[in-house]
N, C-alpha and C positions, 0 to 999 in steps of 0.2 A: 342355646343357639340350636337351632332347627333346620335338619341337614335335609336336603331336596334328594329325594330317589332319582332314580337314575331315567325313568318314564319323564319326570315330570321337566328336567336339563333337556333330555330329547325334545319334548312336546315346545319346549322355551327357544331351545335353538332353530327349528323349525319355523316357527312365526317370525323368529328376527332375521330369518334367511330364505325367503321364499324364491329368492333368483338362483340360490343353489342347488335348492331341493327340487325346482323345476326341471332342471342342466338333467340332474343324475335321475329323474324316474324318465326322462327321456332317453339318457344313455340306457338305461336298461332295460327301456323298450325296446332302440334298435337293437343292442347286445341279445337280448333274452325274446325276443318275440314268439319265435316257434314255441317255445316253451308255455310263455305264458298261454298261448292262445292253445294250445292243444290240451292246459289243465281248465281254461273257461267252455274247450267243446266238451271235456268229461263231464264238469259239473251241467252245461246245457242238457247234455243227454239225461244222464240222472234225474235230475231235479224238473226236464222241461217236458221230457220226452219217456221217461219210467226205467230206463237206460235199452228201450227199444229204436233208440235212433240210427244206430249203425245194420241195425237187424233189418229194421225196414227200407232201409236205402239199398242196402245190396238186396232183397226179395224182390223192389221194381228194380232191379239193374243198373243203379244210377242213373234215372231217367225218368223226364214227368211224364206223369200217366196219364196226363192232358194232350200233348203234344209233342212228345215223346226228343223233347232235350235233354243230352248228355248235360253230365255236371261241364265238362271242360268249357262244351260249348254257351251256357249259364255263364260261366266264367269271362271267356272273352266276350259275350253280346252284351252283360248286366253288369262285371265286374264281382257275380256273388253267386256262391253256392245255389244249389237245388236245396229247397225249403222241405222241412217234413212241416205237412197240415192235418190237425185234427177232423175228422171229418164230418161230426158228430158237432163240433167246434166247443168239445168239453176239455180246453185247454190249460195254459198258464192261469187267465185270470179266470176259470172257472173254480167252482167251490167244488164241485164234484168231476177230479179232473177222472176221465176216461182216458191210458195210456195203452189199450190193447192192442196189436197189433191191427187187428181188423179195424183199428178205427184210424188208423195212421196213412198217408198216402204222399209221395213224393211230388212234387210240383217247382217248376220251375219260376219265378220271379215273377214274369208274367201272369201266366197262368192262376199263380197264388193271390195275384193283385185284381186279376177279373173274377177270382171266388169271392174275396172281400168287398167287394166293388158293389156286388150282387147281394150279398146277403144287407150291407150295411145302406143302398140304395131301400130293398123289400121292407128292412125295419125304417126307414124315414116313410116309405109311401105308407105303411100300416099308421103311423103316428099322424099323419097327416089329417084334419078335418074334411073332410067331403061337402065340396062345394057344389053349387047349382050353376050350371053356364045356362041353363034355359034361360031366354030374357021374354 
């Protein structure tokens, strides 16, 4: 007779009881949301910004460096915190990441979107073939 491991039993129970698993996950999220968010933010700081996220925000006085919006104003207006942006674009999706403090800038979600909108517009216009409109 083959004995099932505890891990196998747990996996099997979870597969057979998806409603209970979902209810437990929801209850845990509601109960432990602050703890989960702090852990996630710590992970993000270390892995996406090289541990410089808090330092850069404090250096920039927790204000958007383009328009001067504060963290509180950003949360009220956009329901989002201020964003930390890699100036040279060498952030989480880059092979050669550059998390130096002089490469990080605090922006509000609007200004961050404008910067990325300009970059994507610039890239798409560079890739467009030139057309001759002269008739």
